[in-house]
NUTI-277355 format. One line per field, with one value per atom (N, C-alpha, C): residue number from 1; residue in one letter; atom name; x, y, z. Coordinates in steps of 0.2 Angstrom, whole numbers. Example, Ala and Ser with C-alpha at 12.3 -4.5 7.8 and 13.67 -1.06 7.14 Angstrom:
BEGIN
nr 1/1/1/2/2/2
rest A/A/A/S/S/S
atom N/CA/C/N/CA/C
x 66/62/66/64/68/64
y -28/-22/-16/-11/-5/0
z 39/39/39/35/36/39
This chain:
BEGIN
nr 1/1/1/2/2/2/3/3/3/4/4/4/5/5/5/6/6/6/7/7/7/8/8/8/9/9/9/10/10/10/11/11/11/12/12/12/13/13/13/14/14/14/15/15/15/16/16/16/17/17/17/18/18/18/19/19/19/20/20/20/21/21/21/22/22/22/23/23/23/24/24/24/25/25/25/26/26/26/27/27/27/28/28/28/29/29/29/30/30/30/31/31/31/32/32/32/33/33/33/34/34/34/35/35/35/36/36/36/37/37/37/38/38/38/39/39/39/40/40/40
rest M/M/M/Y/Y/Y/M/M/M/K/K/K/K/K/K/K/K/K/S/S/S/K/K/K/I/I/I/M/M/M/A/A/A/H/H/H/I/I/I/R/R/R/R/R/R/T/T/T/R/R/R/H/H/H/I/I/I/M/M/M/M/M/M/P/P/P/S/S/S/H/H/H/R/R/R/D/D/D/Y/Y/Y/F/F/F/D/D/D/Y/Y/Y/S/S/S/F/F/F/F/F/F/T/T/T/Q/Q/Q/S/S/S/T/T/T/S/S/S/H/H/H/L/L/L
atom N/CA/C/N/CA/C/N/CA/C/N/CA/C/N/CA/C/N/CA/C/N/CA/C/N/CA/C/N/CA/C/N/CA/C/N/CA/C/N/CA/C/N/CA/C/N/CA/C/N/CA/C/N/CA/C/N/CA/C/N/CA/C/N/CA/C/N/CA/C/N/CA/C/N/CA/C/N/CA/C/N/CA/C/N/CA/C/N/CA/C/N/CA/C/N/CA/C/N/CA/C/N/CA/C/N/CA/C/N/CA/C/N/CA/C/N/CA/C/N/CA/C/N/CA/C/N/CA/C/N/CA/C/N/CA/C/N/CA/C
x 125/119/119/125/125/125/128/128/121/117/111/106/107/103/104/111/113/110/110/108/100/97/90/88/92/91/93/98/100/94/91/86/80/79/73/74/80/82/81/83/83/76/72/65/61/62/59/61/68/71/68/66/63/56/53/46/46/52/52/54/52/54/61/64/71/74/71/74/75/70/70/75/76/81/88/89/96/97/92/93/94/90/91/98/100/107/112/112/117/116/110/110/112/110/112/120/123/130/134/132/135/134/128/126/131/132/136/143/146/153/154/149/150/151/149/150/157/160/167/172
y 283/280/272/270/262/259/262/259/260/265/266/261/259/254/247/246/240/239/244/243/242/245/244/237/234/227/223/224/220/220/226/227/223/223/219/212/210/202/201/205/204/204/208/208/202/199/194/187/187/181/178/182/179/177/179/176/169/168/161/156/150/144/143/140/139/135/130/126/131/135/139/145/147/152/150/143/140/140/138/137/144/149/156/159/158/160/157/151/148/150/151/153/160/164/171/172/168/168/166/161/159/164/167/172/178/181/186/185/179/177/176/175/174/180/186/193/195/192/195/193
z 220/216/216/214/214/221/226/232/235/234/236/234/227/224/227/228/231/238/242/249/249/244/243/242/237/235/241/245/251/256/257/262/260/253/250/252/250/252/259/263/270/273/269/271/269/263/260/263/265/267/274/278/284/283/278/276/273/270/267/272/270/274/275/281/282/276/273/268/262/260/254/255/262/263/262/264/263/256/252/244/241/244/241/243/249/251/246/245/241/234/231/224/224/229/228/229/233/234/228/225/218/213/213/208/209/215/217/215/216/215/208/204/197/193/196/194/195/199/201/195
């Protein structure tokens, strides 16, 4: 269940990421990376 939800979120991120502008994408990647590492 958890993995399914996570993969769904990742798919959503992948889908929306290519829509964003490159500069926004870099910022999003960085913010998402720091967000995911803070949970560890």
